[in-house]
Phi, psi and omega in degrees: 000130182239166179294327181292325178290336181266358187298320181261017178298140185264349182234156175246172173303316182296319181290326177289320178296320178296320179295329180277330187236017180302123182299333181286333181200070187280142174279322179239127177245170176304343181259357180290135173264122179267133178239131181189191179235123187050059186297335182299332177290317181292319180295322176295324179298322178260008175054059181229143166249139183218137186278337187247103183223143167241119189243118180291342176287346178253335181292328182243148181256150173276134182297347178285343182134170183287349177282352185241140174264144175283143177281157180292324179296316179292320179300316182297318181292316186288312191257334179254348183067026179240158179251127179230171174060035178259356181290143181295336179283351176107203183293146171253112186300321181294319179296315179299319181294314181294328177296320177293322178294319179291324179292320178294317179297324178292318181293321177290328177290331184251351178136132182256127171192120180285347183252355189272167185216143173206169180235350183253124190294331184263011170285150178238167183114181186296348184258017182281137171098008178222183187235146172221143180258108180276002176281137179276125182303144185297327180295321177293316181299314181294319179295326181284331182282123180257330182076173182301327182277359177060032182263133178293126177278148176234160184222153175220147177241129175244116189207158176269356175254173180278079185293336184296329179272001180230239185295339182263020185299327183262004178289152181299319183216146177231128179246117178274123182246162180256350183201167175298328181296318177294321176301317180293319180298320179295320180296319181296321180286329187265346189297335179268354184261341188226160179279336177221129170244115180252132180220151176235133177255089190282327178296320180291322179299320181288324180297324183273000179080022180272003182233162175285166179301320180299314180291330181296331180291340182285334186227068188276347192301305182286326185293338180266352183283000000 
């Protein structure tokens, strides 16, 4: 949004607030239920707090995990089988709003739960509309396995990223390296100490074109040699 695009705007923040909350004929009352996607952004834009909201970004989960919100475009494609937001002019507000309505109806038809997870679209019940990974992480599996000798197994991750805050959170040890060379050296040092040694060569991945340009900028040392 730019100043030039707003130059011919017919409404101000105050006029929009008045149109929505005019006591003589309010569109939104304290009892109105608002439906939308990432509603906190819309409410922040008009400087309003409202207690009754249904947010499709919270009704459905992102398969990447609870730290990520699913986009409305992805939800429409995944659960409704429709394509939205493809116009060159940008988002269509009416299209987005109706998509939220259809997503809410689908959720209500198959089961309501903002915390539940499922992976099959035609399942019903409180777990409809989200994803769960039933696979046990390998670091958890190895730590749980004792074997006939009842010995605790250990694991180590050698990586140039902060694996402890991500996929390596359950590893016994995480070694932060600054380059692929350090990763290889760490693997050689640790291979006799642990039952599983996991390593990623990010410089090599970037050099071979396995990463986006943005990620490649994070590990430029070997790629530039």
